[in-house]
DODO-93359 format. One record per residue (C-alpha): residue number from 1; residue in three letters; chain; x, z, y. Coordinates in Angstrom, 1 decimal. Layout:
<nodes>
(NUM,'ALA','A',(X,Z,Y))
...
</nodes>
This chain:
<nodes>
(1,'MET','A',(1.9,35.7,-10.1))
(2,'LEU','A',(1.6,34.0,-6.7))
(3,'SER','A',(-0.2,35.6,-3.8))
(4,'ALA','A',(-1.5,34.3,-0.5))
(5,'GLU','A',(-0.7,37.7,1.0))
(6,'THR','A',(2.7,36.8,2.4))
(7,'GLY','A',(2.6,38.7,5.6))
(8,'LEU','A',(3.2,35.4,7.6))
(9,'GLY','A',(-0.4,35.0,8.8))
(10,'ILE','A',(-0.7,31.5,7.3))
(11,'ASP','A',(-4.2,30.3,6.2))
(12,'TYR','A',(-3.4,28.9,2.8))
(13,'THR','A',(-7.0,27.6,2.4))
(14,'ARG','A',(-6.5,25.1,5.2))
(15,'ASP','A',(-5.1,21.6,4.2))
(16,'PRO','A',(-2.0,21.1,6.4))
(17,'PHE','A',(-2.4,17.4,6.2))
(18,'ALA','A',(-6.0,17.2,7.3))
(19,'ASN','A',(-6.2,15.0,10.4))
(20,'TYR','A',(-2.5,14.1,10.0))
(21,'GLN','A',(-3.1,10.4,10.5))
(22,'ALA','A',(-5.0,11.0,13.7))
(23,'MET','A',(-2.3,13.4,15.0))
(24,'VAL','A',(0.4,10.8,14.4))
(25,'ASP','A',(-1.7,8.1,16.1))
(26,'GLN','A',(-1.9,10.4,19.2))
(27,'GLY','A',(1.9,10.7,19.2))
(28,'ARG','A',(1.9,14.3,17.9))
(29,'VAL','A',(4.5,13.9,15.2))
(30,'PRO','A',(5.7,17.3,13.9))
(31,'PHE','A',(9.3,16.3,13.8))
(32,'PRO','A',(11.7,14.1,15.7))
(33,'ILE','A',(11.4,10.3,15.0))
(34,'SER','A',(13.7,7.4,15.9))
(35,'ALA','A',(13.1,4.8,18.5))
(36,'ALA','A',(12.5,2.3,15.7))
(37,'SER','A',(9.6,4.4,14.5))
(38,'ARG','A',(7.9,3.9,17.8))
(39,'ASP','A',(7.2,0.2,17.1))
(40,'ASN','A',(3.7,-0.5,18.4))
(41,'ARG','A',(2.9,-3.6,16.4))
(42,'LEU','A',(0.6,-1.3,14.4))
(43,'THR','A',(-0.6,2.2,15.2))
(44,'PRO','A',(1.8,4.8,13.9))
(45,'GLY','A',(-0.6,6.3,11.4))
(46,'THR','A',(-1.6,3.0,9.8))
(47,'LEU','A',(-1.3,3.3,6.1))
(48,'ILE','A',(0.7,0.4,4.7))
(49,'VAL','A',(2.0,-1.0,1.4))
(50,'GLY','A',(5.6,-2.1,1.9))
(51,'VAL','A',(7.2,-4.7,-0.3))
(52,'GLU','A',(10.8,-5.7,-0.2))
(53,'ASN','A',(12.3,-8.9,-1.6))
(54,'GLY','A',(16.0,-9.4,-0.9))
(55,'SER','A',(16.5,-9.0,2.8))
(56,'ILE','A',(12.8,-9.4,3.6))
(57,'GLN','A',(10.5,-6.4,4.1))
(58,'ARG','A',(6.8,-7.1,4.5))
(59,'VAL','A',(4.0,-4.6,5.1))
(60,'TYR','A',(0.3,-4.9,4.2))
(61,'PRO','A',(-2.0,-2.6,6.1))
(62,'VAL','A',(-4.5,-0.8,3.9))
(63,'VAL','A',(-7.9,-1.4,5.4))
(64,'GLY','A',(-9.9,-0.4,2.4))
(65,'PRO','A',(-10.5,-2.1,-0.9))
(66,'GLY','A',(-9.0,-5.6,-0.9))
(67,'VAL','A',(-6.8,-8.3,-2.5))
(68,'ILE','A',(-4.0,-10.2,-0.8))
(69,'ASN','A',(-2.3,-13.2,-2.4))
(70,'ASP','A',(1.1,-13.8,-0.8))
(71,'ALA','A',(4.6,-15.0,-1.3))
(72,'ILE','A',(7.9,-13.6,0.0))
(73,'ASP','A',(10.3,-16.5,-0.5))
(74,'ALA','A',(9.9,-17.4,-4.2))
(75,'LEU','A',(8.2,-14.1,-5.1))
(76,'GLU','A',(4.5,-14.8,-5.7))
(77,'LEU','A',(2.7,-11.5,-5.4))
(78,'VAL','A',(-0.7,-9.9,-5.1))
(79,'VAL','A',(-1.4,-6.7,-3.3))
(80,'PHE','A',(-4.4,-4.6,-4.3))
(81,'THR','A',(-5.5,-2.0,-1.8))
(82,'TRP','A',(-8.0,0.8,-2.0))
(83,'GLU','A',(-8.9,3.7,0.2))
(84,'GLY','A',(-5.7,5.7,0.5))
(85,'GLY','A',(-3.3,3.4,-1.2))
(86,'GLY','A',(-2.3,0.2,-2.9))
(87,'ALA','A',(0.0,-1.5,-5.4))
(88,'ALA','A',(1.7,-4.9,-5.7))
(89,'TYR','A',(2.2,-7.1,-8.7))
(90,'SER','A',(3.8,-10.4,-9.6))
(91,'ARG','A',(1.0,-13.1,-9.8))
(92,'SER','A',(2.9,-14.9,-12.6))
(93,'VAL','A',(1.2,-14.4,-16.0))
(94,'GLY','A',(2.5,-16.5,-18.9))
(95,'GLY','A',(4.2,-19.0,-16.7))
(96,'GLU','A',(1.1,-19.5,-14.5))
(97,'THR','A',(0.6,-18.3,-11.0))
(98,'LEU','A',(-2.8,-16.7,-10.6))
(99,'THR','A',(-4.9,-16.5,-7.5))
(100,'PHE','A',(-6.9,-13.3,-7.1))
(101,'GLN','A',(-10.2,-12.7,-5.3))
(102,'MET','A',(-12.5,-9.7,-4.7))
(103,'VAL','A',(-16.2,-10.2,-4.9))
(104,'GLY','A',(-18.1,-7.0,-4.1))
(105,'ASP','A',(-15.9,-4.4,-5.8))
(106,'VAL','A',(-14.7,-6.6,-8.7))
(107,'VAL','A',(-11.3,-8.2,-8.7))
(108,'SER','A',(-10.9,-11.5,-10.7))
(109,'ASP','A',(-8.5,-14.3,-11.1))
(110,'VAL','A',(-9.8,-17.7,-9.9))
(111,'GLU','A',(-8.2,-19.6,-12.8))
(112,'THR','A',(-10.1,-17.9,-15.7))
(113,'GLY','A',(-12.5,-15.4,-14.1))
(114,'SER','A',(-10.8,-12.5,-15.9))
(115,'THR','A',(-11.5,-9.2,-14.2))
(116,'TRP','A',(-8.7,-6.8,-13.3))
(117,'ARG','A',(-8.3,-3.1,-12.4))
(118,'GLY','A',(-6.1,-1.9,-9.5))
(119,'ASP','A',(-3.4,-0.8,-12.0))
(120,'GLY','A',(-2.9,-4.5,-12.9))
(121,'VAL','A',(-4.6,-4.6,-16.2))
(122,'ALA','A',(-7.2,-7.2,-17.1))
(123,'ILE','A',(-10.3,-5.6,-18.4))
(124,'GLY','A',(-12.5,-8.6,-19.1))
(125,'GLY','A',(-12.4,-12.3,-19.7))
(126,'PRO','A',(-9.8,-14.5,-21.5))
(127,'ARG','A',(-6.9,-12.4,-20.1))
(128,'GLU','A',(-8.3,-9.0,-21.2))
(129,'GLY','A',(-5.5,-6.6,-22.2))
(130,'ARG','A',(-2.8,-8.5,-20.2))
(131,'ARG','A',(-0.9,-6.5,-17.7))
(132,'LEU','A',(0.6,-7.8,-14.4))
(133,'ASP','A',(4.2,-6.9,-13.7))
(134,'ALA','A',(4.3,-4.1,-11.1))
(135,'LEU','A',(6.6,-4.5,-8.1))
(136,'PRO','A',(8.2,-1.6,-6.4))
(137,'VAL','A',(6.3,-0.6,-3.2))
(138,'ARG','A',(6.3,2.1,-0.6))
(139,'VAL','A',(2.9,3.4,0.4))
(140,'THR','A',(3.3,5.3,3.6))
(141,'PHE','A',(2.5,5.4,7.3))
(142,'TRP','A',(3.7,2.5,9.6))
(143,'PHE','A',(5.9,4.8,11.7))
(144,'ALA','A',(7.8,6.0,8.7))
(145,'TYR','A',(8.3,2.6,7.2))
(146,'VAL','A',(9.4,0.8,10.3))
(147,'GLY','A',(11.8,3.6,11.1))
(148,'ALA','A',(13.6,2.7,7.9))
(149,'PHE','A',(13.0,-1.1,8.1))
(150,'PRO','A',(12.9,-2.0,11.8))
(151,'SER','A',(12.8,-5.8,11.1))
(152,'ALA','A',(9.8,-5.4,8.7))
(153,'GLU','A',(7.2,-8.3,8.9))
(154,'ILE','A',(3.5,-7.6,9.1))
(155,'TYR','A',(1.4,-9.7,6.8))
(156,'GLN','A',(-0.7,-12.0,8.9))
(157,'GLY','A',(-3.0,-13.6,6.4))
</nodes>
């Protein structure tokens, strides 16, 4: 049985990551970081979705619920973002490249009006039941991503 009585004087009821993003933005990182991590194109604590295609790395800042249609070289992709995270998918479905939009809190494809969830599954319309192919992503803070990928591009819209 675990016990919070460790004799270390630690308050185990406090979330150690509460206000972490604000601390990082103020330059109070609790560990050493590289010079590359100090890239000021975005604030250090900006949450991003990072996608790599070949030698290109591109980040998509998470600014709440949203849909971003993009291409990295020949890779046609869509990035779905939500509070605290995001995911990326190939926009190619059955040989057709879809364009996604968000109206209110509903994501749909322009071509058929099918509605989609953030996990890449169509939940209504002609494409109901279809699943977008997920792309590998890294959801993290800007300072951590750019430290690993200093030449990362920032999606400009």
